[in-house]
ZAMARGU-4260 file (C-alpha; in steps of 0.2 Angstrom, whole numbers, plus 5000, padded with zeros to 4 digits):
<rodrens>
0) 5154/5110/5041 | 5164/5093/5042 | 5169/5086/5026 | 5155/5074/5019 | 5157/5056/5018
5) 5150/5042/5007 | 5136/5032/5016 | 5131/5015/5011 | 5115/5007/5018 | 5115/4987/5016
10) 5100/4977/5021 | 5083/4973/5020 | 5065/4979/5030 | 5050/4972/5035 | 5033/4976/5042
15) 5023/4963/5052 | 5033/4951/5044 | 5030/4956/5026 | 5044/4962/5015 | 5044/4979/5013
20) 5060/4980/5002 | 5071/4965/4997 | 5090/4964/5001 | 5099/4979/4993 | 5115/4990/4993
25) 5113/5009/4993 | 5128/5019/4990 | 5129/5037/4992 | 5145/5045/4984 | 5153/5058/4996
30) 5148/5075/4990 | 5137/5070/4979 | 5119/5069/4973 | 5110/5053/4974 | 5092/5050/4966
35) 5081/5037/4972 | 5064/5033/4962 | 5050/5021/4965 | 5031/5018/4966 | 5022/5022/4982
40) 5026/5008/4996 | 5043/5000/4990 | 5053/5008/5005 | 5059/5024/4999 | 5055/5036/5014
45) 5059/5021/5025 | 5076/5021/5017 | 5078/5039/5023 | 5071/5038/5040 | 5082/5023/5042
50) 5098/5034/5039 | 5093/5048/5050 | 5088/5034/5064 | 5070/5040/5064 | 5054/5029/5067
55) 5050/5020/5052 | 5038/5006/5060 | 5049/4992/5050 | 5060/4981/5055 | 5078/4982/5047
60) 5091/4968/5046 | 5108/4977/5040 | 5119/4991/5043 | 5122/5008/5037 | 5140/5013/5037
65) 5150/5029/5033 | 5166/5029/5023 | 5175/5038/5037 | 5169/5025/5050 | 5159/5036/5061
70) 5142/5038/5066 | 5128/5045/5051 | 5113/5050/5059 | 5121/5065/5070 | 5129/5072/5055
75) 5111/5072/5045 | 5099/5087/5041 | 5081/5081/5035 | 5070/5090/5024 | 5052/5083/5022
80) 5039/5085/5007 | 5029/5097/5019 | 5040/5113/5024 | 5033/5110/5042 | 5036/5129/5047
85) 5029/5136/5063 | 5013/5146/5058 | 5017/5158/5073 | 5035/5161/5069 | 5043/5174/5057
90) 5054/5168/5042 | 5069/5172/5052 | 5063/5161/5068 | 5058/5148/5056 | 5076/5146/5050
95) 5084/5147/5066 | 5074/5134/5076 | 5086/5121/5079 | 5095/5132/5089 | 5080/5137/5098
100) 5074/5120/5101 | 5092/5115/5109 | 5092/5130/5120 | 5107/5138/5111 | 5110/5156/5104
105) 5104/5160/5088 | 5119/5162/5074 | 5114/5179/5067 | 5127/5181/5055 | 5122/5164/5048
110) 5106/5167/5046 | 5109/5184/5038 | 5118/5175/5025 | 5105/5162/5023 | 5091/5175/5021
115) 5102/5184/5008 | 5106/5167/4997 | 5089/5160/4999 | 5082/5178/4994 | 5072/5178/5009
120) 5077/5197/5016 | 5061/5205/5011 | 5051/5192/5022 | 5061/5190/5036 | 5047/5196/5047
125) 5032/5188/5038 | 5024/5172/5045 | 5023/5159/5033 | 5002/5160/5029 | 5010/5176/5020
130) 5022/5166/5009 | 5022/5159/4993 | 5023/5140/4990 | 5041/5144/4982 | 5043/5155/4998
135) 5039/5143/5011 | 5050/5130/5002 | 5065/5141/5002 | 5062/5145/5023 | 5063/5125/5023
140) 5078/5124/5014 | 5086/5138/5023 | 5082/5130/5039 | 5090/5114/5034 | 5105/5123/5028
145) 5106/5132/5044 | 5111/5116/5053 | 5126/5115/5043 | 5127/5096/5043 | 5136/5086/5029
150) 5124/5074/5024 | 5106/5080/5017 | 5092/5070/5015 | 5078/5077/5004 | 5060/5068/5005
155) 5051/5075/4988 | 5056/5091/4994 | 5049/5102/4980 | 5035/5090/4973 | 5021/5102/4978
160) 5026/5117/4968 | 5023/5122/4950 | 5036/5115/4939 | 5043/5134/4936 | 5045/5135/4955
165) 5051/5119/4956 | 5064/5120/4944 | 5070/5137/4952 | 5071/5126/4968 | 5081/5113/4961
170) 5092/5126/4956 | 5095/5135/4971 | 5098/5117/4980 | 5111/5112/4970 | 5121/5129/4972
175) 5119/5128/4990 | 5121/5111/4994 | 5138/5109/4983 | 5151/5097/4993 | 5139/5089/5003
180) 5132/5072/5002 | 5113/5072/4996 | 5100/5058/4995 | 5085/5065/4986 | 5068/5053/4987
185) 5057/5060/4971 | 5043/5051/4961 | 5049/5065/4947 | 5060/5057/4934 | 5064/5074/4926
190) 5071/5079/4945 | 5082/5064/4946 | 5086/5068/4928 | 5092/5087/4931 | 5099/5083/4950
195) 5107/5065/4950 | 5125/5060/4949 | 5120/5043/4953 | 5101/5037/4950 | 5092/5021/4956
200) 5073/5014/4954 | 5068/5004/4968 | 5055/4991/4969 | 5052/4978/4982 | 5064/4967/4975
205) 5077/4979/4975 | 5086/4994/4966 | 5091/4996/4947 | 5104/5009/4941 | 5101/5020/4928
210) 5117/5031/4921 | 5113/5050/4922 | 5118/5062/4909 | 5137/5065/4909 | 5132/5085/4910
215) 5135/5094/4926 | 5121/5097/4939 | 5110/5105/4938 | 5106/5101/4921 | 5096/5112/4909
220) 5077/5104/4908 | 5077/5107/4890 | 5094/5098/4885 | 5093/5082/4875 | 5102/5072/4889
225) 5091/5076/4902 | 5076/5074/4892 | 5082/5057/4886 | 5086/5052/4904 | 5069/5057/4910
230) 5061/5048/4897 | 5072/5031/4900 | 5068/5034/4919 | 5047/5037/4916 | 5047/5021/4906
235) 5057/5010/4917 | 5046/5017/4932 | 5030/5011/4921 | 5037/4994/4920 | 5041/4992/4938
240) 5025/4998/4943 | 5011/4989/4932
</rodrens>
């Protein structure tokens, strides 16, 4: 993996002439986690898709730049809320899907390492229908890591999981994505309080920065500073969506 750059998105977006989000500047520090919260429809997923150069249906007037002055989109791995696993493929083949789509040979050594780190060795020959929700998300995370990109975009990746499994996946992701530039879109203030080196709340009017706890990521769910940050974020979200 090449060194992770910092990223800045600066601009505004509209859909059919209607403003989606006002002019804003979102800066992602290199090798750090940035969490983006906000109500439905304010453009959080559009921000992710703009960075990844994916279709959005929006008109964007702005720019997306990396601190190393090289293109951003080709260095991104994207993990969506749905695991998007191929139902007929095994865990191993789902993890190596990117290479197969590009007509490349699978890196068997890397697959083995990811199976081990994600706790999936015992499930490598199973189909997605044979896995629990947490196991499916581990496969999706392993597939994202298989691309070995320095920039990772996560769109509500663990929201469908129960709280215990979600916390475990947050811990795993924080470990496996060390030193990458990560942007997480989430509706969960607790997730942002645990994972964010930087935290922003997005509304149609722009961004509000919220100071994260000073402790290291991932923060304990029951730590006083985590709980306080979660409460502050929830209060701000309630104020901005009423």
